[in-house]
C-alpha positions as CSV (number, residue, x, y, z in Angstrom):
1,X,-3.7,-51.6,81.3
2,X,-7.2,-51.3,82.1
3,X,-7.7,-49.5,84.8
4,X,-9.0,-51.7,88.2
5,X,-12.6,-50.0,89.4
6,X,-14.9,-51.9,92.5
7,X,-18.2,-52.4,92.7
8,X,-20.7,-53.3,95.3
9,X,-23.0,-55.7,94.3
10,X,-25.6,-56.9,96.1
11,X,-27.6,-60.1,96.5
12,X,-30.2,-62.2,98.5
13,X,-30.1,-65.1,100.7
14,X,-32.5,-66.3,102.4
15,X,-32.1,-67.9,105.8
16,X,-34.5,-70.3,107.5
17,X,-34.6,-68.5,110.6
18,X,-34.8,-65.2,109.4
19,X,-36.2,-65.0,105.6
20,X,-34.6,-63.2,102.5
21,X,-31.6,-61.0,103.8
22,X,-29.7,-58.9,101.4
23,X,-26.3,-58.3,102.2
24,X,-23.3,-56.7,100.1
25,X,-19.6,-57.2,98.0
26,X,-17.9,-56.5,95.8
27,X,-16.8,-57.1,92.8
28,X,-13.6,-56.4,90.7
29,X,-13.1,-54.8,87.2
30,X,-10.4,-54.8,84.6
31,X,-11.7,-52.9,82.0
32,X,-15.1,-54.8,81.3
33,X,-13.4,-58.4,82.4
34,X,-14.8,-59.3,86.1
35,X,-11.5,-60.9,87.5
36,X,-12.6,-60.8,91.2
37,X,-16.1,-61.7,93.3
38,X,-16.4,-61.4,97.5
39,X,-19.5,-61.9,98.0
40,X,-22.1,-61.4,101.2
41,X,-19.6,-59.4,103.1
42,X,-21.2,-57.5,105.0
43,X,-26.0,-56.2,105.0
44,X,-25.2,-52.6,105.1
45,X,-24.4,-51.2,102.2
46,X,-23.6,-48.1,103.6
47,X,-20.5,-49.7,104.6
48,X,-19.6,-51.6,101.0
49,X,-20.1,-48.0,99.2
50,X,-17.9,-47.0,100.8
51,X,-15.0,-49.3,100.9
52,X,-15.7,-49.1,96.9
53,X,-15.7,-45.7,96.5
54,X,-12.2,-45.5,98.9
55,X,-10.8,-48.0,96.6
56,X,-11.6,-46.6,93.7
57,X,-10.5,-43.0,95.0
58,X,-7.1,-43.8,96.3
59,X,-6.7,-47.2,92.7
60,X,-6.4,-50.0,95.2
61,X,-4.0,-52.3,93.4
62,X,-5.6,-56.0,93.2
63,X,-3.1,-57.0,95.2
64,X,-4.1,-56.0,98.7
65,X,-7.6,-56.4,97.7
66,X,-8.0,-59.3,100.0
67,X,-6.4,-57.8,102.9
68,X,-8.6,-54.0,103.1
69,X,-11.5,-56.6,103.0
70,X,-10.4,-59.2,106.4
71,X,-9.6,-55.3,107.3
72,X,-13.5,-54.5,106.8
73,X,-15.0,-57.7,108.5
74,X,-12.7,-56.9,111.9
């Protein structure tokens, strides 16, 4: 079974009121296959990078991923 890895992703979203804004999300890989992506979680890169580090360090199971994203947004 392939190891699950979490990666911080960056995108630029254009808002009419603000112009372009960089946002950060998380992509989940099993081996080389991307199995889940959640975009636009935060504008704070450090927050997402910290979460990704924690998920990878503690080997978060994919079944719990959405719950942890909800916790990040709370």
